[in-house]
N, C-alpha and C positions, 0 to 999 in steps of 0.2 A: 393884666386885665382885672377889672373889679370883681367879676364873678369868680375868677380863679382865687383871688385874695380872700373872698368871702368863704369859699369852701376850704381853703387852707386853714384859715382861722377857726372855722367851725370844727374841723378835724382836730386841731390842737386843743380846743376847749373840750371836745367830746372825749379825747384820750385821757383827760384828767378826771373824768367821772369815775367813781368807785365801781369796780367790776361787778360787785354783788348787788348793787342797787338796780331797781327798775328805772331805766332811762325813758323819759318822755320828752320829745322835741316837737314843738309846734310853732307854726308861723306862716307868714306869707312868703312862700318860696317862688311865687310867680311861675309855677311849674305845672304844666298839664301832663298828667300821666295817663297812658293808654293801656292797651291790653296785649302788648307784644309778649310772645312766649319767653323771650330772654329774661324778662323781669317777673315771671310768674311767682317766684318765691317772695317778692317784695310787695306785690299788690294783690288786692282782692278783685272781685268781679263787679263791685258796685261803684264804678267810676263813671264820670260824665263823658270822658273823651275816649276815642278809639285809638288815636295816635299820640305818641309821646313826642313833645317838642324838646329843644335843646336844654332848657332848664329842668324839664322832667327827667331827661337822661342824667343830668348832673345829680339830682336828688336821689334817683334810683341807684346810681352807681355808689353814692354815699351810703344809702340804705344797705345795699348788699355787702359793702365792705365793712360795715359796722354791725351786721346781723340784725337789721331793723326791718320793720314792716310798716307800710303806709296804712294806718288804721282808718284814715278818712275815706278809704275805698272799701271798707268792710260792711258797712251797715246798709241794709235795704231801704232805699228811699226813692220816691219819684224824682225824676230829673230836676224838677223845680226846686227841690230841697237839697240838691247836691251842689249847686253852684255857690261860689263864695265871692264872685265878682260879677258885676253887671256894667256894661258900657253906659256912658252918659245918656245915650238915647234909648237904652233898654233893649236893644236888638241882639247884643252879643252877651252870652253868659259863659263863664269859665269856672272850673274847679281848680283854683290855684293855691289855696291855703290848705296845708296838710298837717296831720298829726302822725308822728312817727314813734313807734315803741319797740322795745326789745322783742325780737322774734322768739327768744327762748321762753317768754311768758305765754306765747300763743302756739307753741310747737304742737301741742296735742290737737289743736283746731286745724292748723295749717297742713299737717301731715296726713290728714284724712283723705 
């Protein structure tokens, strides 16, 4: 499956990053992330969606396995400023592009 291959390749590339550097990963993951408790260490409260879809589960599983945080869900914004994709007719809005960073750089904030 293409998605499986993408995440396998992403993991291989990520594993070659130096451990002492701050890693920042950003892109269009086509992933809606919600507020499920199981992912509370990887996401913040400022997300657009309530439920996580399949691609969101994939990116959140990757996040937690690599000790990352979805920073695109951290900052307080009105919903109109959270979405990163709009349907051609303008009726559907999604937050599917994300910024992932090392959790260790934010541990003092996250552990509060």
